[in-house]
C-alpha positions in Angstrom: -19.7 -3.6 -45.6 -20.6 -7.3 -45.3 -22.5 -8.5 -42.2 -19.3 -10.5 -41.3 -17.1 -7.4 -41.5 -19.6 -5.3 -39.6 -19.7 -8.0 -36.8 -15.9 -8.0 -36.7 -15.8 -4.2 -36.5 -18.4 -4.2 -33.7 -16.3 -6.8 -31.8 -13.1 -4.9 -32.2 -14.7 -1.6 -31.0 -16.3 -3.4 -28.1 -13.0 -5.0 -27.0 -11.1 -1.6 -27.3 -13.8 0.2 -25.4 -13.9 -2.5 -22.7 -10.1 -2.5 -22.3 -10.0 1.3 -22.1 -12.6 1.0 -19.4 -10.5 -1.7 -17.7 -7.6 0.7 -17.5 -9.9 3.2 -15.9 -10.8 0.7 -13.1 -7.1 0.6 -12.2 -6.8 4.4 -12.2 -10.2 5.0 -10.4 -11.0 2.3 -7.9 -14.7 1.5 -8.3 -15.2 0.8 -4.5 -13.4 3.8 -3.1 -13.9 4.0 0.7 -15.2 7.3 2.1 -13.3 8.9 4.9 -15.5 8.0 7.9 -12.9 7.0 10.6 -11.1 9.7 12.5 -8.7 9.9 15.4 -11.4 11.6 17.6 -13.3 8.3 17.5 -10.4 6.6 19.4 -9.8 9.5 21.7 -6.5 10.3 20.0 -5.2 13.9 20.1 -3.7 14.7 16.7 -2.4 17.3 14.3 -3.8 17.7 10.9 -0.9 17.8 8.4 -0.4 18.4 4.7 2.6 18.3 2.3 3.4 18.5 -1.4 4.6 15.7 -3.7 7.4 16.3 -6.2 4.7 16.4 -9.0 2.7 19.1 -7.2 -0.1 17.3 -5.4 -1.2 18.2 -1.8 -1.5 15.2 0.4 -3.2 15.3 3.8 -2.7 13.3 6.9 -2.6 13.0 10.6 0.3 13.2 13.1 -0.6 11.3 16.3 2.1 11.9 18.9 3.0 9.0 21.3 1.5 9.0 24.8 4.9 9.8 26.3 6.1 13.2 24.9 9.7 12.1 25.0 9.1 9.0 22.9 11.0 9.1 19.6 9.9 5.9 17.9 7.8 6.7 14.9 5.8 4.7 12.4 4.8 5.8 8.9 1.7 3.9 7.8 0.6 3.3 4.2 -3.0 2.3 3.2 -4.3 0.1 0.5 -5.9 0.7 -3.0 -9.3 2.3 -2.6 -8.8 2.7 1.2 -7.7 5.8 3.2 -5.9 6.7 6.3 -9.0 6.3 8.4 -9.5 2.7 7.3 -5.9 2.0 8.3 -6.2 3.8 11.6 -9.1 1.5 12.6 -6.8 -1.5 12.2 -3.6 0.0 13.7 -4.7 2.5 16.4 -3.3 0.0 19.0 0.2 1.1 17.9 -0.4 4.4 19.6 -1.1 2.8 23.0 2.0 0.7 22.4 4.1 3.8 22.5 4.7 5.0 19.0 4.3 8.3 17.1 2.1 7.6 14.1 2.0 9.4 10.8 -0.9 8.5 8.5 -1.5 10.1 5.1 -3.9 9.6 2.2 -2.2 8.6 -1.0 -3.0 10.6 -4.2 -6.7 10.5 -5.2 -7.7 8.8 -1.9 -9.3 10.3 1.2 -8.6 14.0 1.6 -5.6 14.2 -0.8 -5.5 15.7 -4.2 -5.1 13.7 -7.4 -7.1 12.3 -10.3 -5.6 8.8 -10.6 -4.0 6.0 -8.7 -1.5 3.6 -10.2 -1.3 0.9 -7.4 2.3 1.8 -6.7 4.2 3.6 -9.4 3.1 7.2 -8.7 2.4 6.4 -5.1 6.1 6.0 -4.4 6.2 9.8 -4.9 3.6 10.1 -2.1 5.8 8.0 0.2 8.8 10.2 -0.6 6.8 13.3 0.2 5.8 11.8 3.6 9.4 11.0 4.4 10.5 14.6 3.5 7.7 16.1 5.6 8.8 14.0 8.6 12.5 15.0 8.2 11.6 18.6 7.9 8.8 19.0 10.4 9.6 16.3 12.9 13.3 15.7 12.6 13.7 14.4 16.2 11.1 11.7 15.4 12.7 10.6 12.1 15.7 8.8 13.5 13.9 5.7 14.8 11.5 5.1 12.0 9.5 2.1 11.0 7.1 1.6 8.2 3.8 -0.4 8.1 2.2 -1.0 4.7 -1.0 -2.8 3.9 -1.8 -4.2 0.4 -0.9 -1.4 -2.1 0.8 0.4 0.8 2.9 -2.7 1.4 3.9 -2.7 -2.2 4.8 1.0 -2.1 6.8 0.5 1.1 8.6 -2.4 -0.5 9.6 -0.3 -3.5 10.4 3.0 -1.8 12.1 2.0 1.5 15.4 0.8 0.0 16.3 4.5 -0.7 15.9 5.4 2.9 18.4 4.1 5.4 16.6 6.0 8.2 13.8 3.4 8.0 14.9 0.7 10.4 12.1 -1.9 10.3 9.2 -2.8 7.9 5.9 -4.7 8.3 4.3 -5.7 5.0 0.7 -7.0 5.3 -0.7 -8.6 2.1 1.9 -7.3 -0.4 1.8 -8.4 -4.0 4.8 -9.7 -5.9 4.1 -8.5 -9.4 2.0 -5.6 -10.7 0.6 -7.5 -13.7 -0.2 -10.5 -11.7 -2.3 -8.6 -9.1 -4.2 -6.8 -11.8 -4.9 -10.2 -13.5 -6.0 -11.6 -10.1 -8.4 -8.7 -9.5 -9.8 -8.9 -13.0 -10.4 -12.6 -12.6 -11.9 -12.3 -9.0 -14.3 -9.6 -9.9 -15.1 -10.0 -13.6 -13.8 -13.5 -14.6 -11.7 -11.9 -17.4 -8.8 -13.8 -19.0 -5.4 -12.1 -19.0 -5.2 -12.4 -22.8 -6.3 -10.5 -24.6 -8.5 -8.3 -22.3 -6.3 -7.6 -19.3 -3.2 -7.4 -21.4 -4.8 -4.8 -23.7 -6.1 -2.9 -20.6 -2.5 -2.6 -19.4 -1.5 -1.2 -22.7 -4.1 1.5 -22.3 -3.0 2.0 -18.7 0.6 2.9 -19.9 -0.8 5.3 -22.5 -3.1 7.0 -20.0 -0.5 7.4 -17.3 2.1 8.4 -19.8 4.9 5.9 -19.1 5.7 2.3 -20.0 7.1 1.7 -16.5 3.8 1.8 -14.6 3.0 -1.9 -14.9 6.6 -3.1 -14.6 7.3 -1.4 -11.3 6.8 -4.4 -9.0 7.9 -5.3 -5.4 9.8 -8.4 -6.6 12.4 -6.1 -8.1 13.1 -4.3 -4.8 12.3 -6.6 -1.9 15.9 -7.9 -1.7 17.1 -4.4 -1.1 15.2 -4.0 2.1 18.0 -5.9 3.8 19.6 -5.4 6.3 16.4 -4.0 7.8 14.3 -6.6 9.5 11.1 -7.4 7.6 7.9 -9.0 8.9 5.5 -10.2 6.2 1.9 -11.0 7.0 -0.5 -13.0 4.9 -4.1 -14.3 5.2 -4.7 -17.9 4.3 -8.1 -16.9 2.8 -6.9 -13.9 0.9 -7.9 -14.2 -2.7 -6.4 -10.9 -3.9 -2.9 -11.3 -2.5 -3.0 -15.1 -2.0 -0.7 -16.8 0.6 1.3 -18.3 -2.2 2.0 -14.9 -3.7 3.2 -13.5 -0.4 5.4 -16.5 0.1 6.9 -15.9 -3.3 7.8 -12.3 -2.3 9.1 -13.5 1.0 11.4 -16.0 -0.8 13.0 -13.1 -2.7 13.6 -11.1 0.5 16.9 -11.4 2.3 17.5 -11.9 6.0 16.6 -10.8 8.6 13.0 -11.7 7.7 10.0 -13.5 9.1 6.6 -14.6 7.7 3.3 -15.0 9.6 0.4 -16.6 7.9 -2.9 -15.9 9.7 -5.2 -18.9 9.1 -8.8 -18.0 8.3 -8.0 -14.3 7.4 -9.2 -12.8 4.1 -7.8 -9.6 2.6 -7.7 -6.8 5.2 -9.0 -9.0 8.0 -5.7 -10.2 9.6 -6.0 -8.1 12.7 -9.6 -8.9 13.2 -8.9 -12.7 12.9 -5.7 -12.8 15.0 -6.9 -10.2 17.5 -4.6 -9.5 20.5 -1.9 -11.8 19.0 -1.7 -9.6 16.0 -1.3 -6.5 18.1 1.3 -8.1 20.3 3.3 -9.4 17.3 3.3 -6.2 15.3 4.0 -3.9 18.2 6.6 -6.2 19.6 8.4 -6.3 16.2 8.6 -2.6 16.0 9.6 -2.2 19.7 12.5 -4.6 19.3 13.9 -3.2 16.1 13.4 0.5 16.7 14.8 0.3 20.2 18.0 -1.0 18.6 18.0 1.9 16.2 18.3 4.6 18.8 
């Protein structure tokens, strides 16, 4: 083998290995948050729950009943990629004091839940379906005035899964992405400065092979967001978010149908919207759910 041919072979093997590794980054978040935040830290009585997905995984979560026992308004909360239910509780615990029942759960391979891989949305819709089934079977009286809050990956999952569920009456989507391939490309550029072609594109090919379906990277919120209507939708974006940039959230918002509203929080980066907006964030989000779930009685 000539030196030129050997160099070419080494380059090809390196690219293939790197792209296979890139697919693994998607399937196994490199900065997975440990579960360190619990309801006890907020003085919240809760019930530990678990339920099965249609593909056989056990997911674990918390049911936090509203302060008033007779309250029937319930929120299903969906966390982001690499996060867990505790991370989301820290940002949304104010919703309990606002008078809502709260159902948190860890998506597959996150927190306390079973699972070997995460797909940033495709398989996670099965987790959402399992949570809805649990609520309907275990807490039927609380499933009739139901809202959904999703952050990042959880917002994308909610956007794709909610259209099948007329029992969901209102949706808040914080930092959703528009297109699966675009957010992977954005992450690869932000963290590794990798070009989409050929490295990210080849990584997505390996992703399809490793998950076992060609649908995994074409399952995007932009295909479903118009079907959220006639439910009211509140989208929230951070002006300094470099993973789900403001322009991308605006693009998804443009595809949604009325009734809809968009709130851009100036100075907020990814996952920092509540911290930046403070009490205004709490008032707006709680007020949105109060208005629209009251009408759903």
